[in-house]
Every structure is written in structure tokens, then in C-alpha cells.
Phi, psi and omega in degrees: 000136183248155174283144179229128180262118175235108182286133180287129181299124178234147177237110175269109182276152182282075181228159176277162177291326179254170175296140187215166180285119188290343182280344186253161172232142177227126180281143185231143169286138182237130173247151170214121175201138179246119181255145180233130185307125174079355171276168173295169178302139185286156164286158182229131172263138174235102187235187166234153163308169177221154174301146183291337179260018175259127172310124184279131177225108185307323180294346177274338183252343186297143172247110185261004184245027183281151165262112189240133177212152169241131188249131168277118178261150179277175180307333186267357183081006173281170185280123169271320180201135193243127175253115182275155184235149167235154182275133181253117177286335183289314190266354179055049185199168176258135181242156186286145177277331178266118181262355186271319188299142177246135186294116185278123183297142178077359182255151184258137178238157175234136174269132173236128176234131171213170182227160174271329186246020171227156186272343189292145173232124183250131172224143178201145190227144183221138173257119184296130178288156184297144185286152175207178176208157174280116193257348175278153172293135183254128188293145177300322184219146175222131175287129181307130179061022169279173176305330191271073189288138185299123184252137174243118174254124187252138179302161179286131178232161176270132184284149173250359184209183185299323171210144173294144174238133188238165172224129178252131188230132164263130180246103183285128175266355178227056185281090184233152176298330169291357188246001189285144174283152191309310182310310190282326174302312181291338179283341180295342179293343191280148176298125167090005182265133186232154176307325183290332179305336189251355182299322177247103195247105184264150184273335191083183189286130181236120172291150179299334185293342169289001190252162173276119174280118179270151180299333181277010178084353169282156183241148172245134170233134173271111188298124182296149169296329180297340174279002180255121185248344185219148164286160170109186182298136177222131175271132181250112186258123176250135177223137179261111190255152182277176182298321185298311180295320183292320176294321176287327176290324188286318177287331172299313182301324180288325179297329187267009180107004187287001178207173174271126183246141177301162177293125186081003183261110175233108173290148182289152176293150181259117187262319187057042180239128172262132174093350178198203180222165181133210182212136163231094189239177177208168186193159177242145188218147169211156188227139164233160185234134170213172179246120181278124186255149177280127184280356181255000000 
């Protein structure tokens, strides 16, 4: 089974961390970086927010003169190893100078960003989720909506938060309109819905309590048929995400209508970033593949 990195779509809104006057605008520094267990050091984006009525151009908001580093912390929270970064004008991001280090599962890293010409000092920390793998044999083919529902058995892990939080994503490798399952084919009639919207189909956040807990410490999930948008070869990506990603996604879902809000009430996103906004998150990931067959 090979690892596959699928970045959860996130929307970092141009909003302050505290309540603010909606008729005024204040610029904030935005950081964005995602670390993956056992992968190399992640790249780091450093930008600013922009006014809502301003046409977005990445070159207008990128900050290319920041001092960026990621620090591996020891058990006491002190600096154990410091990794420096340099700015890449071609990629418009900061890239690590150390190419050998691999992000250690269950360890905590801190992102530091500062400037010579700005007052902001940014700090954010993440604890990398424990690495895991799908340990059961995955059938090469499965008939859609048959009694033999796809099962995923995840290896035992050591928790880095109160409970593990997962995201499951189906990536269809043959996303054609004549290959769509009935539910998603019918959804194409809705305004603004396109076939490409379903090629990468995510479950959203799922708490560990929704799994079957096995006596040996492993957990079992029956992959829902609703997660299958296309027949054909499909990659099923399982990700265990940290608290920072979970907090941001949950608060974003509320802003985008995921719950009932009082009139005029829009709660702020939860960033877990000191001195700015954005995300410094981490995850562990594994991927399996199967072919969903049309039963008709």
C-alpha cells in the first residue's frame, strides 16, 4: 500500500481571530502548512489577507521576506532541532533546507515566522498523528451496493488527542458521466453542480467512536456506498488528522451553513495560530485501491 497525500480543501477567510467591526478592514498575516507523518518537512506559505472587494492575485499578497523555521520539540517542550527555510520565488512559498528529515509520528513541531519589516511574530504547533496502515486484504473488485461492503481495518495507533479523527476520500480514476452511480448522476440536475465536483469525494471528519473497536486495538469501518460516486478503479484515502485541521474544518463547516446560526451570527474560524491566522496542521495517511463494478 502506498502513501497518498490528499490535502483537505480549506478556506482561510480574510477575518480576524476576535470579533471586529465589519465596516473596517485589518490586514493579517496568513500561514499555511501541512505536515505528513514520515514525509519530508512541509513547505510553508506566508501571505496576507486581502479586502473582500479586491481582485485576488497571489503575487500581491505573498510575503517573501519572512524568517521561517520549523522546530522539533522534545518531551519538555524545549527546542530539540531547528530546521531553516528559504523562499522560492518560483513556487511562491518557503521550502526546507533540510531534505533528509522525516516528520516523526507522535512528536510535536512548532512553526515560527517573523519579519524584519513587520511587527508580527507567528507561532503555531502541531502534534503529528501516529502512523497507521490499512491491514486487511482489499478485494480487487466489488459490486456496487452488494452485500459485500468494503471494509477497512486500521492498525492500532497511539492517540495524540482525546480520540482519533479521520477523513476518508474516494478518488475516481475513471470519472465519466456514463460511469456515475445513480445518486450522483441525479445530482447533476442541480444548479451549479458539475461532474468534476464528485471526482474527489470526501467524507468530512469522522470521530473514532464511529468505528468498530476490535479487541486487538485495531478499528474497522464499513465504507459507505454513499461515498462511491463512480464505477471503476477508485483510490480510497484514509487520513488521521490533528486537532488543528479538525478545529478549522469544523468551524469552517459552521460558517458555510453546516449548522443552524442565529440571525446575523457568524462565528470565527478556529486557527490555533498565535500572532496571525491560517493553519499549521498535520496528518497520517494510507491509500488502498479497488474497482467498483456496475451491478446492472
